[in-house]
MDAnalysis code that builds the backbone (N, CA, C; Angstrom):
import MDAnalysis as mda
import numpy as np

u = mda.Universe.empty(345, n_residues=115, atom_resindex=np.repeat(np.arange(115), 3), trajectory=True)
u.add_TopologyAttr("name", ["N", "CA", "C"] * 115)
u.add_TopologyAttr("resid", np.arange(1, 116))
u.add_TopologyAttr("resname", ["MET", "THR", "LYS", "VAL", "LYS", "ASN", "ILE", "THR", "ASP", "GLY", "PRO", "LYS", "ILE", "ILE", "ASN", "ALA", "THR", "PRO", "ILE", "ALA", "ILE", "LEU", "GLN", "GLY", "GLY", "GLU", "GLU", "GLN", "ASP", "ASP", "LEU", "THR", "VAL", "SER", "ASP", "ALA", "GLU", "LEU", "ALA", "SER", "ALA", "SER", "LYS", "THR", "GLY", "TRP", "PHE", "GLU", "ILE", "ASP", "GLY", "LYS", "VAL", "ASP", "PRO", "LEU", "ASP", "HIS", "ASP", "ALA", "ASN", "GLY", "LYS", "LYS", "GLY", "GLY", "ALA", "ARG", "PHE", "PRO", "GLY", "LEU", "THR", "GLY", "LYS", "THR", "LYS", "ALA", "GLU", "LEU", "LEU", "GLU", "ILE", "ALA", "ALA", "ALA", "GLU", "GLY", "VAL", "ALA", "ASP", "VAL", "SER", "GLU", "GLU", "THR", "THR", "VAL", "GLU", "ASP", "ILE", "LYS", "SER", "ALA", "ILE", "GLU", "LEU", "LYS", "ARG", "GLU", "GLU", "ALA", "ALA", "LYS", "ALA"])
u.atoms.positions = np.array([
    [8.895, -134.016, -189.858],
    [8.412, -135.131, -188.812],
    [8.361, -136.168, -188.304],
    [9.104, -136.518, -187.507],
    [9.544, -138.033, -186.976],
    [8.741, -138.243, -186.441],
    [8.414, -140.131, -186.863],
    [7.835, -141.338, -185.385],
    [8.895, -141.941, -185.123],
    [9.096, -142.011, -183.315],
    [9.945, -142.725, -182.533],
    [8.862, -143.603, -181.756],
    [9.591, -144.314, -180.815],
    [8.633, -145.663, -180.585],
    [9.733, -145.724, -179.611],
    [9.262, -146.496, -178.677],
    [10.439, -146.755, -177.405],
    [9.701, -148.565, -177.275],
    [11.551, -148.482, -177.328],
    [10.770, -150.094, -177.291],
    [11.575, -150.643, -176.390],
    [11.391, -150.344, -175.564],
    [12.173, -150.524, -174.023],
    [10.351, -151.074, -172.690],
    [11.131, -151.707, -171.863],
    [9.921, -151.527, -170.732],
    [9.888, -150.257, -169.947],
    [10.785, -149.692, -170.074],
    [10.053, -149.001, -169.186],
    [10.386, -147.326, -169.643],
    [9.392, -146.436, -169.292],
    [9.490, -144.509, -169.767],
    [10.893, -144.096, -170.214],
    [10.896, -143.689, -171.221],
    [12.084, -142.894, -171.714],
    [12.110, -141.334, -172.448],
    [12.262, -140.443, -172.285],
    [12.394, -138.914, -172.953],
    [13.610, -138.883, -174.190],
    [12.786, -138.355, -174.621],
    [12.894, -138.159, -176.261],
    [13.660, -136.606, -176.444],
    [14.911, -135.475, -176.852],
    [14.350, -134.823, -176.402],
    [13.856, -133.816, -177.831],
    [12.628, -133.884, -177.974],
    [12.161, -133.377, -179.528],
    [11.443, -131.833, -179.418],
    [10.651, -131.092, -179.649],
    [9.688, -130.277, -180.497],
    [8.501, -131.095, -180.068],
    [7.078, -130.920, -180.009],
    [7.384, -131.664, -178.203],
    [8.647, -132.202, -177.439],
    [8.449, -132.110, -176.522],
    [8.679, -132.878, -175.887],
    [8.565, -133.622, -175.525],
    [9.486, -135.456, -175.754],
    [8.016, -136.139, -175.197],
    [8.434, -137.295, -174.404],
    [7.136, -137.701, -172.787],
    [7.838, -138.550, -172.437],
    [6.838, -140.319, -173.164],
    [7.904, -141.167, -173.615],
    [7.933, -142.617, -173.951],
    [7.365, -143.532, -173.086],
    [5.965, -143.796, -173.155],
    [6.794, -145.148, -171.656],
    [6.440, -146.296, -172.659],
    [7.221, -146.874, -172.283],
    [7.748, -148.478, -172.489],
    [6.483, -149.163, -173.937],
    [6.782, -149.233, -174.988],
    [5.944, -149.551, -175.781],
    [5.334, -148.433, -176.714],
    [5.290, -147.351, -176.192],
    [4.329, -146.375, -177.091],
    [5.185, -145.760, -178.548],
    [4.869, -145.005, -179.079],
    [4.843, -144.289, -180.160],
    [4.559, -142.656, -180.487],
    [5.259, -141.693, -180.951],
    [4.361, -140.693, -181.193],
    [5.421, -140.641, -182.875],
    [3.823, -140.114, -183.569],
    [4.736, -139.707, -185.201],
    [5.122, -138.080, -185.413],
    [4.732, -137.494, -184.787],
    [4.042, -135.743, -185.344],
    [5.891, -135.142, -183.890],
    [7.054, -135.999, -183.730],
    [7.914, -134.675, -183.400],
    [8.854, -134.750, -184.679],
    [9.479, -132.929, -183.695],
    [9.678, -132.336, -183.947],
    [11.281, -132.661, -183.884],
    [12.732, -133.533, -183.937],
    [13.997, -134.049, -183.704],
    [15.020, -133.929, -184.892],
    [16.115, -133.103, -183.679],
    [16.960, -132.815, -184.357],
    [17.863, -133.636, -184.506],
    [18.762, -134.040, -186.254],
    [20.049, -134.456, -186.256],
    [20.837, -134.993, -185.641],
    [20.641, -134.315, -184.500],
    [22.221, -134.635, -183.516],
    [21.299, -135.614, -182.427],
    [19.664, -134.633, -181.471],
    [18.612, -135.452, -180.835],
    [18.679, -137.441, -181.753],
    [18.273, -136.945, -182.629],
    [17.914, -138.422, -183.249],
    [18.966, -139.193, -183.621],
    [20.238, -139.020, -183.752],
    [22.528, -139.787, -183.784],
    [22.437, -140.450, -182.220],
    [22.229, -139.249, -181.699],
    [22.020, -139.875, -180.055],
    [20.790, -140.703, -179.644],
    [19.763, -140.722, -179.815],
    [18.773, -141.546, -179.329],
    [18.710, -142.788, -179.948],
    [18.946, -143.156, -180.946],
    [19.467, -144.003, -182.461],
    [20.331, -144.834, -181.455],
    [21.574, -144.223, -180.295],
    [22.681, -144.997, -180.279],
    [22.724, -145.710, -178.650],
    [21.411, -145.085, -178.076],
    [20.882, -145.934, -176.692],
    [20.449, -147.054, -176.900],
    [19.263, -146.862, -178.345],
    [18.779, -148.205, -178.039],
    [17.738, -148.355, -177.580],
    [16.854, -147.632, -177.212],
    [15.716, -147.360, -176.794],
    [14.821, -146.638, -177.736],
    [15.322, -146.577, -178.508],
    [14.147, -146.077, -180.043],
    [13.984, -146.983, -181.333],
    [12.938, -146.844, -181.725],
    [13.081, -147.044, -182.852],
    [12.446, -146.248, -183.844],
    [13.355, -145.793, -184.136],
    [13.255, -144.733, -185.284],
    [13.124, -144.193, -186.818],
    [11.161, -143.587, -187.138],
    [10.442, -143.598, -188.373],
    [10.831, -145.239, -188.970],
    [9.971, -146.574, -187.743],
    [10.350, -148.323, -188.196],
    [11.561, -148.694, -189.077],
    [12.594, -147.957, -188.385],
    [13.743, -148.776, -188.358],
    [13.965, -148.701, -186.691],
    [14.854, -150.361, -187.197],
    [15.444, -150.694, -186.020],
    [15.738, -152.416, -186.431],
    [17.192, -153.294, -185.847],
    [17.407, -154.466, -186.340],
    [17.573, -154.806, -184.928],
    [16.164, -155.317, -183.975],
    [16.194, -156.275, -182.649],
    [17.303, -157.615, -182.929],
    [18.097, -157.924, -183.389],
    [19.734, -158.250, -182.377],
    [20.873, -157.209, -182.107],
    [20.626, -156.289, -182.514],
    [21.824, -154.852, -183.134],
    [21.112, -153.987, -181.458],
    [21.877, -154.965, -180.101],
    [21.347, -154.996, -178.615],
    [22.781, -153.827, -178.597],
    [23.228, -153.135, -178.909],
    [24.003, -151.788, -178.692],
    [24.172, -151.166, -179.397],
    [23.503, -150.246, -180.324],
    [22.921, -149.561, -181.082],
    [24.195, -148.898, -182.097],
    [24.976, -149.806, -182.558],
    [26.511, -149.446, -183.424],
    [26.038, -150.131, -184.512],
    [25.068, -150.651, -185.268],
    [25.041, -151.118, -185.602],
    [24.875, -152.503, -187.434],
    [25.491, -153.587, -185.858],
    [25.286, -154.540, -186.062],
    [25.266, -155.713, -185.027],
    [24.361, -157.103, -186.036],
    [23.509, -157.793, -185.146],
    [24.823, -157.782, -183.741],
    [24.018, -158.026, -183.006],
    [25.261, -158.812, -181.551],
    [24.407, -157.468, -180.614],
    [25.814, -157.816, -180.063],
    [26.103, -156.967, -178.321],
    [26.101, -157.261, -177.145],
    [26.157, -156.227, -176.308],
    [26.084, -156.521, -174.812],
    [25.079, -156.855, -174.242],
    [24.217, -155.905, -174.435],
    [23.107, -155.182, -174.124],
    [21.515, -156.393, -174.855],
    [20.912, -157.017, -173.940],
    [19.832, -157.966, -174.291],
    [18.665, -156.886, -174.678],
    [17.945, -157.051, -175.804],
    [16.116, -156.562, -176.110],
    [15.554, -156.862, -175.543],
    [15.194, -155.825, -174.954],
    [13.645, -155.646, -174.349],
    [12.670, -156.379, -175.509],
    [11.388, -157.529, -174.433],
    [10.931, -158.288, -175.338],
    [9.124, -157.369, -175.300],
    [8.843, -156.342, -174.533],
    [7.590, -156.096, -174.804],
    [7.585, -155.524, -176.181],
    [6.698, -156.338, -176.577],
    [6.192, -155.372, -177.563],
    [6.699, -156.128, -179.296],
    [7.377, -157.325, -178.799],
    [8.154, -157.783, -180.185],
    [6.774, -158.786, -180.708],
    [7.077, -158.550, -181.514],
    [6.243, -159.840, -182.920],
    [6.029, -161.235, -181.724],
    [5.942, -162.358, -182.620],
    [6.869, -163.805, -182.535],
    [7.808, -163.766, -183.096],
    [7.723, -163.405, -184.778],
    [9.147, -163.815, -185.239],
    [11.011, -162.738, -185.001],
    [9.748, -161.707, -184.220],
    [11.291, -161.765, -183.731],
    [11.700, -161.782, -182.796],
    [10.271, -162.222, -181.564],
    [11.883, -162.980, -180.463],
    [12.217, -164.175, -181.084],
    [11.718, -165.297, -182.298],
    [11.960, -165.948, -182.920],
    [13.397, -165.432, -183.106],
    [13.574, -164.456, -183.599],
    [15.012, -164.325, -184.158],
    [15.707, -163.889, -182.485],
    [15.311, -163.010, -181.882],
    [15.721, -162.855, -179.856],
    [16.771, -164.130, -180.389],
    [15.302, -165.250, -180.081],
    [15.613, -166.359, -179.299],
    [17.107, -167.018, -180.029],
    [17.279, -167.145, -181.042],
    [17.688, -168.176, -182.386],
    [19.459, -166.962, -181.376],
    [18.917, -165.854, -180.971],
    [20.306, -164.960, -181.362],
    [20.974, -165.529, -180.558],
    [20.205, -165.756, -179.134],
    [20.455, -166.147, -178.104],
    [21.395, -167.309, -177.705],
    [20.966, -168.218, -178.501],
    [20.519, -169.971, -178.185],
    [19.429, -170.433, -177.816],
    [18.932, -170.176, -177.383],
    [17.136, -170.436, -176.852],
    [16.859, -171.824, -177.432],
    [17.406, -172.665, -176.987],
    [16.618, -174.097, -177.887],
    [15.085, -174.598, -176.913],
    [14.576, -175.729, -178.112],
    [13.189, -175.675, -177.526],
    [12.053, -175.121, -178.130],
    [12.271, -173.842, -179.461],
    [11.029, -172.954, -179.148],
    [10.667, -173.320, -180.653],
    [10.044, -173.101, -181.564],
    [9.623, -173.294, -182.878],
    [8.412, -172.633, -182.653],
    [8.138, -172.418, -184.337],
    [6.668, -171.467, -184.754],
    [5.604, -171.926, -183.875],
    [5.978, -172.500, -183.460],
    [4.734, -173.888, -182.214],
    [4.553, -172.994, -180.991],
    [5.150, -172.644, -180.510],
    [5.173, -172.024, -178.774],
    [4.977, -170.535, -178.839],
    [4.273, -170.516, -177.551],
    [2.740, -168.907, -177.793],
    [4.246, -168.779, -177.625],
    [4.121, -166.918, -177.448],
    [4.823, -165.685, -177.542],
    [5.258, -165.972, -176.664],
    [4.435, -165.581, -174.713],
    [4.712, -166.335, -173.846],
    [5.908, -167.216, -173.246],
    [5.534, -168.084, -173.778],
    [6.560, -168.869, -173.780],
    [8.087, -169.160, -174.229],
    [7.443, -168.195, -175.040],
    [8.979, -167.954, -176.276],
    [9.825, -167.077, -175.398],
    [9.019, -165.720, -174.663],
    [9.355, -165.225, -173.663],
    [10.283, -165.178, -172.113],
    [9.929, -166.257, -172.173],
    [9.924, -167.150, -171.080],
    [11.439, -168.192, -171.132],
    [11.454, -168.302, -172.146],
    [12.571, -169.405, -172.396],
    [13.475, -168.490, -172.335],
    [13.538, -167.329, -173.656],
    [14.730, -165.833, -173.226],
    [14.987, -165.998, -171.874],
    [14.360, -165.578, -171.005],
    [14.234, -165.071, -169.743],
    [14.751, -165.783, -168.895],
    [15.058, -167.353, -169.275],
    [14.987, -168.469, -168.466],
    [16.429, -168.473, -169.044],
    [17.296, -168.441, -170.333],
    [18.500, -168.316, -170.761],
    [19.591, -167.415, -170.612],
    [18.523, -166.336, -170.013],
    [19.380, -164.658, -169.329],
    [19.603, -164.966, -168.099],
    [19.272, -165.583, -167.543],
    [18.821, -165.785, -165.931],
    [19.879, -166.251, -165.858],
    [20.341, -168.134, -166.667],
    [21.267, -168.960, -166.557],
    [22.602, -168.140, -166.990],
    [22.841, -167.436, -167.741],
    [23.855, -167.250, -168.368],
    [24.528, -165.748, -167.098],
    [23.650, -165.366, -166.780],
    [24.206, -164.467, -166.333],
    [24.678, -165.357, -164.020],
    [24.105, -165.967, -164.604],
    [24.613, -166.922, -163.145],
    [26.261, -167.206, -163.408],
    [26.064, -167.191, -164.737],
    [27.729, -168.253, -164.803],
    [28.750, -167.598, -164.840],
])
């Protein structure tokens, strides 16, 4: 059995037995998934499979970085701080609230999109 968690903000489908439609942040731990489907699902960057995902591997290539921004929903403060540091967000620290860290990351992303 495989545990799969949707790490995005929206619903995603994984071809498993039983078929699973996982809402953002939802996980299911009793899925039977083929090796090919696990490989395909891993490459999307949408799922955490058996608890393994690097929050800074944005394009699911096994390396930190990449073009796709990670979702912020369901992330711990430590994960958000790591994302903020990787994306060059200034003025956040352990004392910053989770919501303020998310806001700072989103603002940085909006500024980068305008540039």
